[in-house]
MIRO-476331 format. One record per atom (N, C-alpha, C, O): residue in three letters; z negated, x, y. Coordinates in steps of 0.2 Angstrom, whole numbers, plus 5000, padded with zeros to 4 digits. Example, Ala and Ser with C-alpha at 12.3 -4.5 7.8 and 13.67 -1.06 7.14 Angstrom:
ALA496150664972 ALA496150624978 ALA496150664984 ALA495850714983 SER496550644989 SER496450684995 SER496150645000 SER496050675006 
END
This chain:
MET500050044993 MET500049995002 MET499750035008 MET499250075008 LYS500550025012 LYS500550085015 LYS500150035023 LYS500149975023 PHE499950065027 PHE499650035034 PHE499950095039 PHE499950155041 GLU500350045041 GLU500650065047 GLU500450055055 GLU500150005056 LEU500450085059 LEU500250065067 LEU500750065071 LEU501250095069 LYS500950025077 LYS501150015081 LYS500950035089 LYS500450025092 THR501450065090 THR501050105099 THR501350085102 THR501950075100 GLU501250075108 GLU501550045114 GLU501950095121 GLU502050095127 ASN501950125116 ASN502350205120 ASN503050145122 ASN502850105126 ASP503450145120 ASP504050105122 ASP504050045126 ASP504350025130 ASN503350015123 ASN503449955133 ASN503249985139 ASN503449965144 TYR502850045138 TYR502650075144 TYR503150105148 TYR503150105154 THR503550135142 THR504250195146 THR504750115149 THR505150125154 MET504650065146 MET505250015148 MET505049995155 MET505349995160 LEU504349955155 LEU503949945161 LEU504049995169 LEU504049975175 PHE504050055166 PHE503950115170 PHE504850115171 PHE504950095177 SER505250115170 SER506150115171 SER506350055173 SER506650045178 ASN505949985169 ASN506149935176 ASN505949935181 ASN506249905186 PHE505249965183 PHE504749975187 PHE505350025195 PHE505350015201 PHE505650055192 PHE505850135194 PHE506550085198 PHE506650095204 ILE506950025193 ILE507550015195 ILE507349965197 ILE507449965191 LYS507149915200 LYS506949885206 LYS506849915213 LYS507149895218 ILE506349975214 ILE506150005216 ILE506650025221 ILE506650035227 SER507150045217 SER507650095220 SER508350035223 SER508750045227 ILE508349995220 ILE508549945222 ILE508649925227 ILE509149905230 PHE507949915228 PHE507449875235 PHE507549935242 PHE507649915248 ALA507450005240 ALA507650025243 ALA508350055246 ALA508450075251 LEU508750045240 LEU509550045244 LEU509849995249 LEU510149995254 ILE509349925244 ILE509549865249 ILE509449895258 ILE509849915263 PHE508849885258 PHE508349935264 PHE508649995268 PHE508549995274 ILE509050035266 ILE509450075267 ILE510050055273 ILE510350085278 LEU510249985269 LEU510949975269 LEU510949925277 LEU511249915282 CYS510549915273 CYS510249855281 CYS510149875286 CYS510349865292 ASP509749925284 ASP509549985291 ASP510250005295 ASP510349995301 VAL510750045290 VAL511450065294 VAL511750005294 VAL512350005297 ALA511649955293 ALA512149885296 ALA511949875303 ALA512349865308 ILE511349875303 ILE511049855312 ILE511349925316 ILE511849915319 LYS511049965315 LYS511250015318 LYS512150015321 LYS512450025327 LEU512450015313 LEU513350005317 LEU513549945321 LEU514149935321 GLY513049895324 GLY512849845325 GLY512749855333 GLY512949825338 ILE512349895332 ILE511849915340 ILE512649975344 ILE512849985350 ILE512750005338 ILE513250065341 ILE514050035345 ILE514250055350 SER514249965341 SER514849955342 SER514649905348 SER514849925353 ARG514249845350 ARG514149805355 ARG514049865360 ARG514349865365 ASN513549915360 ASN513649995366 ASN514649985369 ASN515049965373 TYR514750025361 TYR515450025362 TYR515849985366 TYR516250015371 GLN515949905366 GLN516249865367 GLN516149845375 GLN516449825380 ILE515349865375 ILE515049865381 ILE515549905389 ILE515849885394 GLU515449975386 GLU516050045389 GLU516350025389 GLU516350015396 TYR516749995387 TYR517550005385 TYR517849935389 TYR518449945392 SER517449865389 SER517349825394 SER517249835401 SER517649825405 CYS516749855402 CYS516449905408 CYS517149935411 CYS517349925417 ARG517549985407 ARG518050035409 ARG518649995412 ARG518950015417 ILE518849955407 ILE519349885409 ILE519349885415 ILE519749915419 LEU518649825417 LEU518549805423 LEU518449835428 LEU518549805433 SER518149885427 SER518449945433 SER519249955436 SER519449985441 VAL519649935430 VAL520149945433 VAL520649895435 VAL520949895440 GLU520549825428 GLU520949795431 GLU520249715432 GLU520049675428 LYS520149705437 LYS519549655441 LYS519949575439 LYS520249545443 SER519849565431 SER519949505427 SER519349445427 SER518849455430 ALA519549395423 ALA519149355424 ALA518749345417 ALA518149335416 THR519249355413 THR519249365407 THR518749425405 THR518249425401 ASP518949455407 ASP518349545407 ASP517749515410 ASP517249545409 LEU517749485413 LEU516949495415 LEU516749405413 LEU516449375417 LYS516749385409 LYS516749355403 LYS516249355398 LYS515649345397 LYS517049395395 LYS516749465390 LYS516249455391 LYS515949405389 LEU515849535398 LEU515349565397 LEU514849525399 LEU514349555398 SER514949455402 SER514549435406 SER513949385396 SER513349385395 ARG514549375391 ARG514349365385 ARG513949405382 ARG513349395378 ILE514249465383 ILE513749515378 ILE513349555381 ILE512749555378 SER513349585386 SER512349605391 SER512149535393 SER511749545397 LYS512349455393 LYS511849425391 LYS511649405401 LYS511249365402 LEU512149435408 LEU512049445414 LEU512449405413 LEU512849385409 LYS512249365421 LYS512649275423 LYS513049295429 LYS513649305428 SER512649325436 SER512949335442 SER513449395439 SER513349425434 LYS514149415444 LYS514549445444 LYS514349525447 LYS514649575444 GLN513849545453 GLN513249545456 GLN513249615448 GLN513649655446 LYS512749585447 LYS512349605441 LYS512749635436 LYS512449685432 ILE513449615436 ILE513649635430 ILE514049695433 ILE514249745429 TRP514349695442 TRP514649765442 TRP513949835442 TRP513949885438 GLU513349805447 GLU513049855444 GLU512749885437 GLU512649945436 PHE512749825433 PHE512849865426 PHE513649895425 PHE513849935429 CYS513849885422 CYS514449915423 CYS514650005427 CYS515050055425 LYS514149995432 LYS514150065435 LYS513650115433 LYS513650175434 GLU513250085428 GLU512850155426 GLU513250165420 GLU513350225418 PHE513550105416 PHE514050125413 PHE514450175414 PHE514350225411 ILE514750175416 ILE515450225421 ILE515150275420 ILE515150305415 LYS514650295425 LYS514350375429 LYS514650425423 LYS514650485424 
END
């Protein structure tokens, strides 16, 4: 008659590997979200600078509306002052 004793080593390694995979996926999602937010900020700043440069050359109403929407400024004077800082 044989007596066998099962060890729980396999369960611990599976538990550790599952935990490590979940943490890795969470970290990857966190990093990708952070990169997406940073790219959005860079894109917005580039768009504001580009629109200010166009506005300084062509003083059109559509560019003023676009800058008003992006920068959330309502008056033309504030938009002009805002653009002067970007053009410097």
